[in-house]
ZAMARGU-4260 file (C-alpha; in steps of 0.2 Angstrom, whole numbers, plus 5000, padded with zeros to 4 digits):
<rodrens>
0) 5003/5001/5059 | 5011/4987/5070 | 5029/4990/5063 | 5027/5008/5068 | 5021/5004/5085
5) 5035/4992/5087 | 5048/5006/5082 | 5040/5018/5094 | 5041/5005/5108 | 5059/5001/5105
10) 5064/5020/5103 | 5056/5024/5119 | 5065/5010/5128 | 5082/5016/5121 | 5077/5034/5126
15) 5076/5030/5144 | 5092/5023/5153 | 5094/5005/5151 | 5102/4993/5164 | 5120/4988/5162
20) 5127/4971/5164 | 5145/4963/5167 | 5143/4954/5151 | 5141/4970/5141 | 5157/4976/5149
25) 5165/4960/5144 | 5159/4961/5126 | 5165/4979/5124 | 5182/4975/5131 | 5184/4960/5119
30) 5179/4971/5104 | 5190/4986/5109 | 5205/4975/5112 | 5202/4966/5095 | 5200/4983/5086
35) 5214/4993/5095 | 5227/4979/5099 | 5222/4965/5087 | 5220/4953/5101 | 5204/4944/5106
40) 5207/4945/5124 | 5203/4952/5141 | 5213/4965/5151 | 5223/4979/5146 | 5242/4984/5144
45) 5253/4970/5151 | 5238/4961/5158 | 5230/4959/5141 | 5229/4940/5137 | 5220/4930/5124
50) 5204/4921/5129 | 5190/4910/5122 | 5177/4911/5136 | 5166/4922/5125 | 5161/4918/5107
55) 5167/4930/5094 | 5152/4936/5084 | 5146/4950/5096 | 5163/4957/5101 | 5167/4958/5082
60) 5150/4966/5079 | 5154/4979/5092 | 5172/4982/5085 | 5165/4985/5068 | 5153/4998/5074
65) 5166/5007/5085 | 5177/5007/5069 | 5163/5015/5059 | 5156/5027/5071 | 5168/5029/5085
70) 5177/5044/5077 | 5161/5052/5073 | 5153/5050/5091 | 5167/5045/5102 | 5156/5044/5118
75) 5139/5038/5110 | 5144/5026/5096 | 5135/5012/5105 | 5119/5021/5100 | 5122/5015/5082
80) 5123/4998/5089 | 5105/5000/5096 | 5098/5007/5080 | 5105/4992/5071 | 5097/4981/5084
85) 5081/4989/5083 | 5081/4985/5064 | 5086/4967/5068 | 5072/4966/5080 | 5059/4973/5068
90) 5065/4961/5055 | 5063/4947/5068 | 5044/4951/5069 | 5043/4951/5050 | 5051/4934/5048
95) 5040/4927/5061 | 5025/4934/5052 | 5030/4927/5035 | 5033/4910/5044 | 5015/4911/5051
100) 5008/4917/5034 | 5015/4902/5025 | 5012/4889/5037 | 4996/4895/5047 | 4985/4909/5040
105) 4984/4927/5035 | 4975/4931/5052 | 4989/4921/5061 | 5002/4932/5052 | 4994/4948/5057
110) 4993/4942/5075 | 5011/4936/5075 | 5017/4953/5069 | 5007/4962/5082 | 5013/4950/5096
115) 5031/4952/5090 | 5031/4971/5088 | 5022/4974/5105 | 5033/4961/5115 | 5041/4972/5128
120) 5054/4958/5133 | 5062/4956/5116 | 5060/4975/5113 | 5070/4979/5129 | 5086/4970/5122
125) 5086/4981/5107 | 5093/4994/5118 | 5105/4984/5128 | 5123/4979/5121 | 5121/4960/5124
130) 5119/4945/5112 | 5100/4943/5115 | 5093/4954/5101 | 5104/4946/5088 | 5102/4929/5095
135) 5083/4930/5094 | 5085/4937/5076 | 5095/4922/5071 | 5082/4910/5079 | 5068/4918/5069
140) 5078/4917/5053 | 5083/4899/5056 | 5065/4893/5058 | 5059/4904/5044 | 5072/4897/5032
145) 5069/4879/5038 | 5050/4881/5036 | 5054/4886/5018 | 5065/4871/5015 | 5052/4859/5022
150) 5038/4867/5012 | 5048/4864/4996 | 5052/4846/5001 | 5033/4843/5004 | 5030/4849/4986
155) 5043/4837/4979 | 5057/4850/4976 | 5072/4857/4986 | 5075/4875/4991 | 5094/4876/4991
160) 5095/4894/4997 | 5083/4891/5011 | 5094/4876/5017 | 5110/4886/5017 | 5101/4901/5025
165) 5095/4890/5039 | 5112/4883/5042 | 5120/4901/5042 | 5107/4907/5054 | 5112/4892/5065
170) 5130/4897/5064 | 5126/4915/5069 | 5116/4909/5084 | 5131/4898/5089 | 5144/4911/5086
175) 5134/4923/5097 | 5131/4911/5112 | 5137/4893/5115 | 5119/4887/5118 | 5115/4894/5100
180) 5121/4876/5094 | 5103/4871/5100 | 5096/4879/5085 | 5106/4869/5074 | 5102/4853/5083
185) 5083/4857/5083 | 5083/4861/5065 | 5093/4846/5060 | 5081/4835/5070 | 5066/4843/5062
190) 5073/4841/5045 | 5076/4822/5048 | 5059/4820/5056 | 5049/4829/5043 | 5059/4822/5028
195) 5055/4805/5034 | 5037/4809/5038 | 5034/4818/5022 | 5040/4805/5010 | 5027/4801/4996
200) 5021/4783/4995 | 5025/4784/4977 | 5043/4788/4980 | 5055/4774/4983 | 5062/4774/5001
205) 5080/4774/4995 | 5077/4789/4984 | 5069/4798/4998 | 5083/4794/5010 | 5096/4800/4998
210) 5086/4816/4995 | 5084/4819/5013 | 5102/4815/5017 | 5108/4828/5004 | 5097/4841/5011
215) 5103/4838/5029 | 5121/4838/5023 | 5119/4855/5015 | 5112/4862/5031 | 5125/4854/5042
220) 5139/4861/5031 | 5132/4878/5031 | 5129/4877/5050 | 5146/4870/5055 | 5159/4878/5042
225) 5158/4895/5050 | 5164/4888/5066 | 5180/4882/5058 | 5190/4898/5060 | 5186/4900/5078
230) 5190/4882/5081 | 5207/4883/5072 | 5211/4899/5082 | 5208/4890/5099 | 5218/4875/5093
235) 5233/4886/5088 | 5232/4897/5103 | 5227/4885/5117 | 5230/4868/5110 | 5212/4862/5113
240) 5198/4857/5102 | 5185/4870/5107 | 5172/4875/5093 | 5161/4884/5106 | 5167/4892/5123
245) 5173/4884/5139 | 5160/4885/5153 | 5170/4893/5167 | 5188/4896/5162 | 5202/4896/5149
250) 5214/4881/5148 | 5227/4883/5162 | 5216/4893/5173 | 5211/4885/5190 | 5195/4875/5188
255) 5180/4881/5199 | 5168/4867/5192 | 5167/4858/5209 | 5161/4874/5218 | 5148/4877/5204
260) 5142/4859/5206 | 5139/4863/5224 | 5128/4878/5219 | 5118/4867/5208 | 5113/4856/5223
265) 5102/4870/5229 | 5100/4886/5218 | 5083/4888/5210 | 5079/4906/5208 | 5086/4922/5201
270) 5089/4929/5219 | 5102/4915/5222 | 5111/4920/5206 | 5112/4938/5210 | 5117/4936/5229
275) 5128/4921/5228 | 5132/4914/5210 | 5139/4931/5204 | 5149/4933/5219 | 5157/4916/5218
280) 5172/4919/5216 | 5177/4937/5218 | 5166/4944/5231 | 5161/4939/5249 | 5145/4929/5252
285) 5133/4933/5266 | 5128/4917/5275 | 5110/4925/5276 | 5109/4922/5257 | 5111/4904/5259
290) 5094/4896/5261 | 5090/4881/5272 | 5088/4870/5257 | 5107/4871/5255 | 5109/4859/5270
295) 5102/4842/5273 | 5108/4840/5291 | 5115/4851/5305 | 5132/4843/5302 | 5131/4848/5284
300) 5126/4866/5289 | 5141/4867/5300 | 5152/4860/5286 | 5145/4873/5273 | 5147/4888/5285
305) 5165/4883/5288 | 5168/4882/5269 | 5160/4899/5266 | 5170/4907/5280 | 5186/4900/5273
310) 5181/4907/5256 | 5176/4924/5263 | 5194/4926/5269 | 5201/4929/5252 | 5186/4928/5240
315) 5195/4916/5230 | 5193/4897/5226 | 5210/4888/5227 | 5210/4870/5221 | 5209/4863/5238
320) 5194/4873/5243 | 5185/4869/5226 | 5188/4851/5230 | 5180/4852/5247 | 5165/4860/5239
325) 5165/4847/5226 | 5165/4833/5239 | 5150/4841/5248 | 5141/4842/5231 | 5144/4824/5228
330) 5137/4819/5245 | 5121/4829/5242 | 5119/4822/5225 | 5122/4804/5231 | 5109/4806/5245
335) 5096/4815/5234 | 5099/4811/5216 | 5080/4814/5211 | 5081/4831/5218 | 5097/4836/5209
340) 5093/4829/5192 | 5074/4832/5191 | 5067/4843/5204 | 5079/4857/5205 | 5081/4859/5186
345) 5062/4860/5184 | 5061/4873/5197 | 5075/4883/5189 | 5066/4882/5172 | 5050/4888/5180
350) 5058/4902/5189 | 5067/4908/5173 | 5050/4906/5163 | 5038/4914/5175 | 5048/4927/5185
355) 5043/4945/5181 | 5058/4951/5170 | 5063/4965/5181 | 5081/4967/5176 | 5077/4973/5158
360) 5067/4987/5165 | 5078/4992/5180 | 5065/4986/5193 | 5069/4980/5210 | 5072/4961/5209
365) 5062/4960/5226 | 5047/4964/5216 | 5035/4957/5228 | 5039/4970/5242 | 5024/4981/5239
370) 5027/4993/5254 | 5045/4997/5248 | 5041/5002/5230 | 5022/5000/5226 | 5025/5008/5208
375) 5039/4996/5204 | 5029/4981/5211 | 5014/4986/5200 | 5025/4987/5184 | 5033/4970/5189
380) 5016/4962/5191 | 5010/4969/5174 | 5026/4962/5166 | 5023/4946/5174 | 5006/4944/5168
385) 5011/4949/5150 | 5025/4936/5151 | 5012/4923/5158 | 5001/4926/5143 | 5014/4922/5130
390) 5019/4906/5140 | 5002/4900/5143 | 4995/4904/5125 | 5010/4895/5117 | 5008/4880/5129
395) 4989/4879/5124 | 4994/4880/5105 | 5006/4866/5107 | 4993/4855/5117 | 4980/4858/5104
400) 4991/4854/5090 | 4991/4871/5081 | 5009/4875/5080 | 5017/4872/5063 | 5032/4860/5063
405) 5029/4857/5081 | 5042/4843/5083 | 5055/4855/5076 | 5050/4870/5086 | 5046/4860/5102
410) 5063/4851/5101 | 5071/4868/5103 | 5061/4872/5118 | 5064/4855/5126 | 5083/4855/5123
415) 5085/4873/5129 | 5075/4869/5145 | 5086/4854/5148 | 5102/4865/5146 | 5095/4879/5157
420) 5089/4868/5170 | 5107/4861/5172 | 5114/4878/5175 | 5118/4884/5193 | 5114/4902/5189
425) 5096/4904/5183 | 5092/4921/5175 | 5076/4925/5166 | 5085/4933/5151 | 5091/4915/5146
430) 5073/4911/5141 | 5071/4926/5129 | 5077/4915/5115 | 5060/4906/5118 | 5050/4921/5112
435) 5051/4918/5093 | 5042/4901/5096 | 5030/4908/5109 | 5025/4922/5098 | 5021/4910/5083
440) 5012/4898/5095 | 5002/4912/5104 | 4996/4919/5087 | 4990/4901/5082 | 4981/4900/5099
445) 4973/4917/5097 | 4967/4915/5079 | 4962/4896/5081 | 4973/4893/5066 | 4980/4876/5062
450) 4996/4871/5054 | 4995/4866/5036 | 5009/4856/5027 | 5012/4869/5013 | 5004/4886/5010
455) 5010/4899/4997 | 5012/4915/5006 | 5000/4929/5001 | 5005/4948/4999 | 5014/4956/5013
460) 5005/4970/5022
</rodrens>
């Protein structure tokens, strides 16, 4: 029943027009250039040049589907991508339910499946050509496999396929998005912690250490070896060691890191991202979109206005202008380090976690303007309450100690919050990767289930 409901929800979301994104266009262009020209790069014709600013898994995925279905449906082959992503998202729910059945209870597995199938936020990305759907699948697969490996360790054996599967899922997450490496880090930390904690008193410490080290080595090899071809390609093409992707630009391109650091001294919400970060560089910036918190004094306000005016003349960031933005950022960071390193990251995290997810459902980002669009505001508030339920229920489960392997799953949340808080462009979609953990934790909270060290799974419904 729950799977059927999940399928209907995802098909319904695909049936209605889904919002596009510049990232979608980038992934499509990378995949098409790879398929038609054999070059993993951006641009076309004489301007086509290799790049490494996007990881290759999703463009390759799109290229495969265009190759398989492009001749059959030249204008609608992306629908085949959506169908596959629906299957992946449904598989995510089944993996999470299997994890809950093994480590919580049958009731928790049922609740997990229901929460996964009916989650509108993960379901929305099944119908959008972006990395989120497959990334969420990789996270669910990684934690499912890691849970199997830890359960085997608790019973005194080793589940080699589970260790390899956990590593490959981590590699997939990493090759989809640079922050996917956090999955490998959290699983690795979890394996270390629970292997040490789960050592039997009858087992000599050295034997337990060797057994744990061997298991962790297997996991790391499976997680890191798939990154080698991409790293070798980047070294051969750009002469840099880059196993992930650069934050802003390819080697040799002008750096805009200083200007981005200035943004991090005041951005805290998605509106800042939409109105300023996405325009910087490339489009003009309206001074009305710069909030008062971007200035610490009248003199600093005048300095900022002068920099924005100079930028707006060309909509570019030459090195000299970037350096002046960097100097302004350094001044603000020096005067208010606690604000920069603690307060602003926490506010960005809160905005990404709690803001109604309007973009996925093509709702006005100014969702609180009731008189402008009462229907959209109503839907945004409903979505905001649903989102709050997942977050609050998960937090309650962690506080009450009901989440299985809480140190492993919790370390992923903490590491990702640290990374997201340090970004200048907060977007709610960056927290969609939290939902596999939120779903398991919320199910534990709803069913009052408590984690058990090892539990053989019952028959799947």
